[in-house]
Structure formats: C-alpha cells, structure tokens
C-alpha positions in Angstrom: 0.0 0.0 0.0 2.9 2.4 0.7 4.2 1.8 -2.8 0.7 2.4 -4.2 0.6 5.7 -2.3 4.0 6.8 -3.7 2.7 6.0 -7.3 -0.5 7.9 -6.8 1.3 11.0 -5.5 3.7 10.8 -8.4 0.7 10.8 -10.8 -0.9 13.7 -8.9 2.3 15.7 -9.2 2.3 15.2 -13.0 -1.3 16.3 -13.2 -0.6 19.4 -11.2 2.3 20.3 -13.4 0.2 19.8 -16.5 -2.6 21.9 -15.0 -0.2 24.7 -14.2 1.0 24.8 -17.8 -2.6 24.9 -19.1 -3.5 27.8 -16.8 -0.4 29.7 -17.9 -1.5 29.2 -21.5 -5.0 30.5 -20.7 -6.7 27.2 -21.4 -9.1 27.4 -18.5 -11.5 24.6 -19.5 -8.7 22.1 -19.9 -7.2 23.4 -16.7 -10.4 22.8 -14.7 -10.7 19.3 -16.2 -7.2 18.5 -15.0 -7.9 19.9 -11.6 -11.1 17.7 -11.4 -8.8 14.7 -12.0 -6.6 16.0 -9.2 -9.6 16.3 -6.8 -10.7 12.8 -7.6 -7.1 11.5 -7.1 -6.9 13.3 -3.8 -9.8 11.3 -2.5 -8.1 8.0 -3.5 -4.8 9.2 -1.9 -6.6 10.1 1.3 -8.1 6.6 1.5 -4.7 5.0 1.0 -3.1 7.4 3.5 -5.6 6.6 6.1 -4.9 2.9 5.7 -1.1 3.3 5.8 -1.4 5.6 8.8 -3.5 3.1 10.6 -1.0 0.3 9.8 1.8 2.6 11.2 -0.2 3.5 14.3 -0.7 -0.2 15.1 3.0 -0.8 14.6 4.0 2.1 16.8 1.5 1.3 19.5 2.1 -2.5 19.5 3.6 -3.7 22.7 6.9 -5.3 22.2 7.4 -8.9 23.1 10.1 -8.9 25.9 11.7 -12.2 24.9 11.8 -11.2 21.2 13.2 -7.8 22.0 15.8 -9.2 24.3 17.0 -11.7 21.7 17.1 -8.9 19.1 19.1 -6.7 21.5 21.5 -9.4 22.3 22.1 -10.1 18.6 22.5 -6.4 17.7 24.7 -5.8 20.7 27.1 -8.6 19.7 27.2 -7.1 16.2 28.1 -3.6 17.6 30.7 -5.1 19.9 32.4 -6.6 16.8 32.4 -3.3 15.1 29.7 -4.2 12.6 27.0 -1.9 11.4 23.4 -2.2 12.6 20.5 -1.0 10.5 17.1 0.2 11.6 14.1 0.5 9.4 12.3 3.9 9.1 9.4 2.6 11.2 11.8 1.4 13.9 13.4 4.8 13.8 10.0 6.5 14.0 9.1 4.4 17.0 12.3 5.4 18.7 12.4 9.0 17.7 8.9 10.2 18.1 6.2 9.9 20.7 3.1 8.1 19.5 0.2 10.5 19.6 -1.8 8.4 21.9 0.9 8.1 24.6 2.8 10.6 26.7 6.3 8.9 26.8 8.8 8.2 24.1 9.1 4.5 23.3 12.7 3.4 22.7 14.5 0.1 23.2 16.5 1.8 25.9 13.5 2.2 28.2 11.1 -0.2 29.8 12.0 -3.7 31.0 13.8 -5.1 27.9 17.3 -4.4 29.2 17.7 -4.4 33.0 21.0 -3.4 34.7 23.1 -6.5 35.6 24.7 -4.9 38.6 25.7 -1.7 40.3 27.2 1.0 38.1 25.9 -0.2 34.7 23.4 2.7 34.3 25.4 5.6 32.8 23.8 8.9 33.9 23.2 11.5 31.2 24.5 15.1 31.8 22.2 18.1 32.2 22.1 20.5 29.3 21.8 17.8 26.6 18.0 17.8 26.4 16.0 17.5 23.2 13.4 20.0 22.0 9.9 18.8 22.2 9.0 19.8 18.6 10.4 16.5 17.2 7.7 14.6 19.1 5.0 17.0 17.7 5.5 17.3 14.0 3.9 15.2 11.3 6.2 12.2 10.4 6.2 10.3 7.1 8.1 7.1 6.1 9.5 8.1 2.7 11.7 5.1 2.2 12.7 4.5 -1.4 11.9 8.0 -2.7 14.3 10.5 -4.2 12.0 13.4 -3.1 8.4 14.0 -2.1 6.0 16.7 -3.2 3.2 18.0 -1.0 0.6 20.2 -2.8 -1.2 22.7 -0.6 -3.8 25.5 -1.0 -2.7 29.1 -0.9 -6.1 30.7 -1.7 -9.5 29.4 -2.5 -12.1 31.0 -5.0 -14.9 33.2 -3.6 -18.5 32.8 -4.8 -19.9 35.7 -6.8 -23.4 37.0 -6.3 -25.7 38.9 -8.7 -29.3 40.1 -8.8 -31.5 37.3 -10.3 -33.3 39.5 -12.8 -30.0 41.0 -13.9 -28.0 37.8 -14.2 -30.8 35.8 -15.9 -29.8 34.8 -19.4 -26.2 36.0 -19.1 -22.9 34.2 -18.6 -22.0 34.3 -14.9 -18.7 35.9 -14.0 -15.9 33.4 -13.4 -14.6 33.0 -9.9 -10.9 33.6 -9.3 -9.0 30.4 -9.8 -7.7 28.7 -6.7 -4.0 29.2 -6.0 -1.9 26.2 -5.2 1.6 25.7 -4.0 3.9 22.6 -3.9 6.3 22.0 -1.0 9.2 19.8 -1.8 10.7 17.4 0.8 14.1 16.2 -0.3 16.6 13.9 1.5 19.5 15.4 3.4 22.3 13.4 4.9 22.3 13.5 8.7 25.3 12.1 10.7 25.5 11.8 14.4 28.6 11.3 16.5 28.7 10.5 20.3 31.4 9.3 22.7 31.2 6.9 25.6 33.7 5.4 28.0 34.9 2.0 26.7 34.0 0.5 30.1 30.5 0.3 28.7 31.7 -2.8 26.9 31.6 -4.6 30.2 27.8 -4.6 30.1 25.9 -7.5 28.7 25.3 -7.2 24.9 21.6 -6.2 25.4 22.5 -3.4 27.8 25.4 -2.4 25.7 23.2 -2.2 22.6 20.4 -0.3 24.5 22.8 2.4 25.7 24.5 2.8 22.3 21.2 2.9 20.6 19.8 5.5 23.0 22.8 7.8 22.7 22.7 7.6 18.9 19.0 8.3 18.8 19.3 11.2 21.2 22.1 12.7 19.2 19.9 12.4 16.0 17.0 14.0 17.8 19.1 17.0 18.8 20.4 17.5 15.3 17.0 17.1 13.8 15.4 19.6 16.1 17.9 22.3 14.9 17.0 21.5 11.3 13.3 21.6 11.9 13.6 25.2 13.0 16.5 26.5 10.9 16.9 24.2 7.9 20.1 22.5 6.9 22.3 25.6 6.8 22.9 25.7 3.1 22.3 28.8 1.0 19.7 26.7 -0.9 18.2 24.2 1.5 17.6 20.6 0.8 15.9 20.2 4.2 13.8 23.2 4.9 13.1 24.4 8.4 10.2 26.5 9.8 12.3 29.7 9.3 13.5 28.8 5.8 10.4 27.0 4.4 9.8 27.7 0.7 7.7 26.1 -2.0 8.9 25.1 -5.4 8.2 28.5 -6.8 10.7 30.0 -4.2 8.0 31.7 -2.1 8.1 31.5 1.7 5.5 29.2 3.2 5.8 30.8 6.7 4.4 34.2 7.8 6.6 36.9 9.3 5.8 39.3 12.2 8.1 42.2 12.8 8.8 42.6 16.6 11.0 45.0 18.5 11.4 43.3 21.9 10.0 40.9 24.4 7.1 43.0 25.6 3.6 42.7 27.1 1.9 42.5 23.7 4.2 40.0 22.1 2.1 36.9 22.7 -1.1 38.6 21.6 0.5 39.8 18.4 1.8 36.3 17.6 -1.6 34.7 18.3 -3.4 37.1 16.0 -0.8 37.0 13.2 -1.4 33.3 12.8 -4.2 32.0 10.5 -6.7 33.9 8.4 -9.4 36.4 9.2 -11.8 33.6 10.4 -9.8 31.7 13.0 -7.1 31.6 15.6 -4.7 28.6 16.0 -6.4 25.9 18.0 -3.3 23.6 18.2 -0.6 26.2 18.1 2.5 26.4 20.4 5.1 29.0 21.0 8.7 27.8 20.5 11.4 30.1 22.0 14.8 30.3 23.5 15.0 29.9 27.3 16.4 33.4 27.6 13.2 34.8 26.0 11.1 32.7 28.4 13.0 34.3 31.2 12.4 37.8 29.8 8.7 37.1 29.6 8.8 36.0 33.2 10.4 39.2 34.3 7.8 41.5 32.8 5.9 43.4 35.5 2.7 45.5 35.4 2.0 48.8 37.1 2.4 46.9 40.4 6.0 46.0 40.2 5.5 42.9 42.3 2.9 41.5 40.0 4.1 39.4 37.0 2.3 39.9 33.7 2.8 36.3 32.7 2.6 33.1 34.8 5.0 30.5 33.5 4.0 26.9 34.5 6.5 24.2 33.4 5.2 20.7 32.7 6.3 18.5 35.6 6.5 15.5 33.2 8.6 17.3 30.6 10.5 20.5 31.8 11.1 21.4 28.1 7.4 22.4 27.8 4.8 24.2 29.7 2.2 27.0 29.5 2.3 30.8 29.7 -0.8 32.3 31.2 -2.0 35.9 31.0 -5.4 36.4 32.4 -7.7 34.0 30.5 -5.1 33.4 27.7 -3.1 30.2 27.9 -0.3 29.6 25.4 1.6 26.3 25.4 5.3 26.7 24.9 8.5 24.7 24.3 12.0 25.9 24.8 14.9 25.3 22.4 18.5 26.4 22.3 18.3 26.1 18.5 16.2 29.3 18.3 17.8 32.8 18.5 16.8 34.8 21.6 15.0 38.1 20.8 15.8 39.5 24.2 19.5 39.4 23.6 19.5 40.4 19.9 20.4 43.8 18.5 19.3 45.3 15.3 21.9 45.1 12.5 22.2 45.3 8.7 19.9 42.2 8.2 16.7 41.0 9.9 17.0 38.4 12.7 14.5 35.5 12.9 13.8 34.6 16.5 10.9 32.6 18.1 8.2 30.9 16.1 4.5 30.3 16.7 2.3 27.7 15.0 0.8 24.2 14.8 3.7 21.7 14.7 1.5 19.3 12.6 1.9 21.9 9.8 5.5 20.7 9.4 6.3 17.4 7.8 9.4 15.4 8.6 10.3 12.7 6.2 12.5 9.6 6.9 14.2 8.5 3.7 15.5 5.0 4.2 17.1 3.1 7.1 19.2 4.5 9.9 22.6 2.8 10.6 24.6 2.8 13.7 28.2 1.5 14.3 30.8 1.7 17.0 34.5 2.7 16.3 37.3 2.1 18.8 40.1 3.9 16.9 38.9 7.6 16.8 39.5 8.2 20.5 41.6 5.3 21.5 44.0 7.4 23.6 41.1 8.7 25.7 39.7 5.1 26.0 36.5 6.2 24.4 34.2 4.5 22.0 32.8 6.5 19.1 29.1 6.0 18.2 28.5 6.8 14.5 25.0 7.2 13.1 23.9 7.9 9.5 20.4 8.7 8.2 18.6 10.5 5.4 15.9 13.0 6.5 14.0 15.8 4.9 11.3 18.3 5.9 9.2 21.4 5.0 6.1 23.2 6.0 3.1 21.8 4.2 0.4 24.4 5.1 0.5 27.9 3.8 1.5 30.3 6.6 1.6 27.3 8.9 4.0 29.1 11.3 4.6 32.8 12.2 8.2 33.7 12.6 8.9 36.6 15.0 11.5 38.8 13.2 13.6 41.6 14.5 13.8 43.9 11.5 17.1 45.4 10.2 18.1 49.0 11.0 16.3 51.5 8.9 
C-alpha cells in the first residue's frame, strides 16, 4: 500500500504540473478538467493514506514482546561489539524518535524492562544540558523510504463565490470566480550524521544493555540534530531540508508568515496569536517555540504593580522542556529550544534576525528517507579510552500548510 501511495502521489504531481501549464496558456476549461482529476485522485490518496497511517499506528502502538526484543538486542549488541554496522528500518526509527500521539512517553529500546542493569554502576547517567526540543515529538512524520523526493501540494487561496441580482443575471454568462492558487512543498533527503562518545568500560555490560545504551545515545544525538534543522533548515544557502524559518515552495515563495517585533514586551504573545491564520480563525493547536532566555524575559515582565508578574509560566512536571504561559484568560503552550535565536539578547543590524516561532507543529512534515545505521568505532578516541558511536540517516522536511507558522523577526536597521 505504501508503494501504491507513492505511485498515486507521483501521478498527482504530473497532473498538477500539467494543470499549471494549461493555466499559464490561458486554457481554463482544460485546466479545470485536469484539476477535477486531481480532486478525484486526492480522494483516493486520502483513503490509502488513512490505511497506511492506521498500519503505522498499530506498529508504533504495538507492545513489544520482551523475549523477542531481548533476543534482538543481544544479537545487535554482539554485532556492535564486533564493530559491525546495525541497520534500523524507518518505522523502527519513527518508533524510537517520536512519541506516538496516543501516549505521553517516548518509546525506545533503551526504556522499559527489555534491558535491565546487571549490577551496580551499569546505568550511565546523562548530563544536564543535553535535552532534546519537544518539537520533534509533535511534527507530522512520514516514512518516505525509497523515494528520491516527495512533493506535497497545498492550498494558498480558494475561490470566492460571486453573487448577482437574479433579474440582472438571468440569461447572461456568470462571472468566473478567481482560480484557486496552489503551491507545492518539496521534501528532499538530506544526509544526517551523528557522533557520540562513551567510555569504553560500557563494553563490560551484557550485549543487550550495551546495545540499549549505544542505541539510546545515537537516537538522542539524532533527535538534537533534527530539532535544529526543523527550526533552521540544513544551513545551506539553498536548503535541501527546509526548516520552519526557511520553508519555501517550489516557486521559491516563503511558506511561513513573518511578524516584525522589536522586543519581548507585554503585547508579544497577543500579536503572535493574531498573526497566525486567516481572518476567520485563531490557531487551536498552536504552540510557541522560543529560546530559554526569552522565556526568562517574559517571566520578568511586570505590570503597574512592580511585584505582579504579567505572565505566569508553568513548566510541565513530566517534561520540563514544555509548559504553559498564562496571561489572564489566555493560555499559550510553549516549548524551549536552544536552536532558536533569543529576541531578548538580539540587537538590530544590517539584516533581519529571525527569533521565536508560533504555529501548529503538525503543519511541518518530517520525512524519513531510508534506514538508519549505527556502528561503533574504537580507533577515533583510542587514547582517551572512548568508543565513538556513529549514526547515519537521510531526513527531509518542509512546511506543508500555507503560513503554517509565524516567525517573529527583529527587522534590520532603517
């Protein structure tokens, strides 16, 4: 079914390109006929997508068999100890990288009862300051294994109905509505490599525990790198993997909205909320993503009573990376990330500075192109008695909803 879905979307892309050509040539009737085919194909695509999504949901939500998982961990742990490469399918990666929507905790092979410590000192404690931004658990994830690229069509504007007086319009050709405007977001693969180091004494663990810790570190490193690219893109002048702040369609137009801001002030959250969406709605599933320094700046704001805070910041006890900001009856969910530029510490310069972002994370699609491989190298840091964990993956991403995020931007001087 996944292969059928790929074929259908490839056909839809060809139809859209043909329709665009007809529209440019002024052949409106032929254009509408092609768009009717696209509409019909969209219905078929949705049916197949629903089936594939349900299959993925069952896989992600399926409870692992402890005995089977332990055997798999032992086997993979032995392979890693020998210096061999271990491969994980896109669905395995999705299960480890992302929180299933119906649960609250991430599911990885390094958690649960699969690999219990065999004695004192086998649990290597993680350091503070190496957390992972929550956005990676909130975006829309697609298994794009086997594709060279993926095109997501989206609506930029819809036609408006035109009215007329009945006696005036009778017997006359009705005025044509404006044609809908569509965009296409491209999701292309970008090579992601992760590198982590761990004391070689970890090799004294059982193969299952050894594998669990190696796998957990590799995935956490991948999560951190991916979070940065979800916000900022891949750092190239022309992105392969687009981030929220760099999202563009195939015509080169930005898919995000911009809001000029001057500072972290009392009206900032209200302005971001009302800058999102059209004239008929506010964002129901939107979140604010910001640097921790900006969250601190919001917390310091005071009203006329200098002891009264303007905003109440309530961290989530289960995940300190997230929480809510409350102002009167307004509640804004937030997530902090060091990958975002702090508005509160930025100064105007010769170019605009993109800072915090606000929007629905499901408006961003993250694609997994092919399997993820992990291997252990003993030679890179042999003198330090460290093992090097090397991971390789192909990922891609882009916004798939027009103006799906608002980017708070400090404008340039002048």
